[in-house]
N, C-alpha and C positions, 0 to 999 in steps of 0.2 A: 330721661325716662323717670317715671314716678316709682319710688320704692316705698315699702310699708313693712311694718313688723307683723310677724305671724307666730302662732304657737302650734305645737304638735302634741296631740293628746297621747303622750307616752312618757313614762318615767325617764328622767335623765339617766338613771342607772342602766336602763335597757340600752339606750343609745351608746353609753360608754362601753358596755359589754360587747355590743356588736362591733364597735370601733376597734376594740382590742383584738377581737377575732380576725378582723380584716387586716389589721397591722401585722399580726402574727403570720397570716397567710402571705402577705407581701414579703416579709423577711425570708420566708422559706422559698418563694418562687421568683422574686424579682432579682434581676442581675444588677439593676441600678434603681433601687426604690426611690431615691431622691429626685428622679426625673418624672415622677408621677405628676399628672396635671392637677390633682386634688388630694387632700389629706385623707387618711382613713376615717376621720371624724366626718368630713364632708360626704364621703361615700356612704357612711352609715346613715346619715340624715337623708341622702338621696333615696336609699332603699326604703326607709321608714315612710317618707312622704309618699312614694309610689304605692307601697303596700297598704297603708292606712287610708289615704285619701284618693288613690288612683290618679295622682297628679300627672298631667301630661308630661311626657319625657322631654319634650322640647322646652317646657317651662322649667323643669328641674335642671336641665343642662344650662339654660341661661342664668339661673340663680347661682349655680355652682361655678360658673365661669369656664365651662368646658363645652366641647362640640357635642351635638346630638349623638354622633357615632360613639364618642367616648362615654357619654352618659349611658347608652345602651350596653356598652361593654362593661362598665362599672356595675350596672344593675344586675346583669347576668352573673358576674363574678361574685357579687354580694349574695345573690340567691344561692349560689353553689356553697359559699362559706357557711352561711347561717343554716341552710337546710341540712348540712352534714352534721349539725349538732342535735338533730331530732333523735329521740330515743328509738332503738329498734324494738320490734315486737316482743322477743323473748325477755329483754330487759324490763319492759313495761309490765309484762305478766308476772315476772318474779317479784317486782315491787308491789303490785297489787296483792299478790298472795301473802307476802310478808306483812302487809298492812291489814290483813284480815278482811279484804273486800268481799262482800257477800255475793256479788254478781257483777257482770259487766253487760253493756248494751252494744249492739252492733247495728249500724244503719248505713245506708248508702245515700249519697247526695250528688246532684248534678251541678258541676261547675260550668256555667254557660260559656260558650266561645263564639267567636265569629264563625260564619259558615265555613265548613271545611269540605273540600271537594273529594277527599279520599273515599273510595268505594270499597265495600266488602267484596272480595273476589269471588266468593261463593254465591252470594245473593244478588249482587249488583246494587244493593241499597247503600245509602250514605252511611259510612262506618261510624261517624261521630254524631249521628242523629238519634236522639232518644224518642222512641214512639210513646213512651210513658209520659214524658214531660212535654212532648211536641216542640222540642228545641234542640239545637246543636250544643254539645258539651261533652265533658269528660266525667266518668263515673269514679267517685272516690269513696272508699269504704272508711267509715269513722268508728273507732272503738272508744267508748266512754266508760268512766267509772259509774258507781251507783248513783252519784249526784248529777250525772249528765255532763260532767266536765270531760272534754276530749283528751285522751291520753295517747292516741296513735292515729295516724292517717296512712292509707295505703298508697302505693303507686297508682297512677291514673290508668283507667281503661276507657276505651271509646264509649260514647254515650249509648251505643246500641247494645252494649254488653249488659246482661241482667245482673242484678245485685248478687244473686246466689252464685252465678258463674264467676264474678269478680272475687267474691268471698272465698270460693274454693281455690282460686289461684293464689290469693295473698294472705288470708287470715285463718281460715278454718283449720288447716293442719296444726297451727300453733294453739288453737283453742281446745282441741280434743284432749290433750294431756292435762291441761289445768282443770277441765271438767271432771276428770277422774280424781282430782285433788280437792274438789268441792266448790270451784268457782264456775257456775253455769253462765251461759250467755243468753240474754233476752233479745229477741229480734221480731220483726213483723212477719206477716204472712208470705212475703216475698222470699223468705228463707226456709219455707216449709220443706222438710226432707233433707235439711243440711247435715243432720247426723247427731251423734251422741253429744249431749250437753247443750245443744242449741234449742232453746225453748221458744216455740212460736205459738200464736193463737190457734185454737181448734177451728178448722174451717167448717162451713155449713151455714145455710140460711136459717135453720131452726135447731140450734144447739140445745141439748138437754140442760136442766138446771145446773148440774155439776160442771159441764163444759162452759156454760155461760158465766158462772162464778169464776172459773179459772181464767177465762178471757178478760174479765173485768180486773182481776188482780194483776194479771200479766200486763195489761195496758196501763194500769196505775203505776206499776213499778218502772215501766219503760218510758213513761211520759217525760221524765227529766232529760232523756237523751236528745229531745228536740233542742235543748239548750245548746248542745255542742255545735250543731250546724249554724245556729244563730251567732254564736261566738266567732266561729271561723269566717262566716260571711259578713261579720262586722268589719272585716278588712275589705275595703271597697275594690281592691284589685281582684278579689274573688267573685265579684258580682258578674263580671264578664271579662274573660281573658282574651286579649287581642294578640298575644304572643303565640308561638307554636304551641298547640294544645298539649304536647308532651311536657311542656314546662309546668303544667298544672301540678305535677308531682312535687316539684321543688317549691313552688309558690305556696302550696298547702302546708308542706312541712315547715317552711319558713314562718308562716302564720302561727302554726302550733308552737314553734320555738319562742316567738315573740310573746305569745300568750303566757307561756311558762315563765319567761323572764319578768313580765309585768306582774305576775303573781308570786314571784320569788320561789319558783319551783325548779330552777336550774342554778 
């Protein structure tokens, strides 16, 4: 077989940190950690290759010298370990308040999946199909700081769930108290009626001059939030998820943790 050298576009410090987390997890949970088929370093590289380049698991298994079944098991284990390091929402909001953040932005994004047969029991429609995007996927709510950097991602909801419905479940209850403390949230028209402190554009085909100016300013301030989805979907594993769609929660949280490690924010 032909072998060749390859590089992974990630700081070595990130891989070392992930490897340390995995090693600590093994020490806590393994009865015989020395019987592992691969080291924690190899497992960390397997995860990063899959997350960043969406490398085929069979190829990752071959290169690591393990079976495909072991590779899948190691991948899911590493996702569990790294995603558990993602900051929770109250912690994120406290840090933003302490740093004097003027506002945050909230947006939803669809993480595409393979076709999922599950149906909504009430309507009979495909539960994971998004009519807005005309594609199967999971709805993830992304909170960003004022520069558009992602600071938190929500658990996944099926693609048929509207942004405001997903936000009410996972994020809005935590945003209301910080709005009273001076940190408002900017969002698009899909969040109209979200409640106190959630600033959305004024609807209408013919807004008056004041409303038009407000919409322009709001759109300008919110524009950097598009950066967040681009950063997250820079991880090719999030281009299209072929695992169980419920795994999107951990995959997205893992991507956020790796971003923070790359930028020395953890």
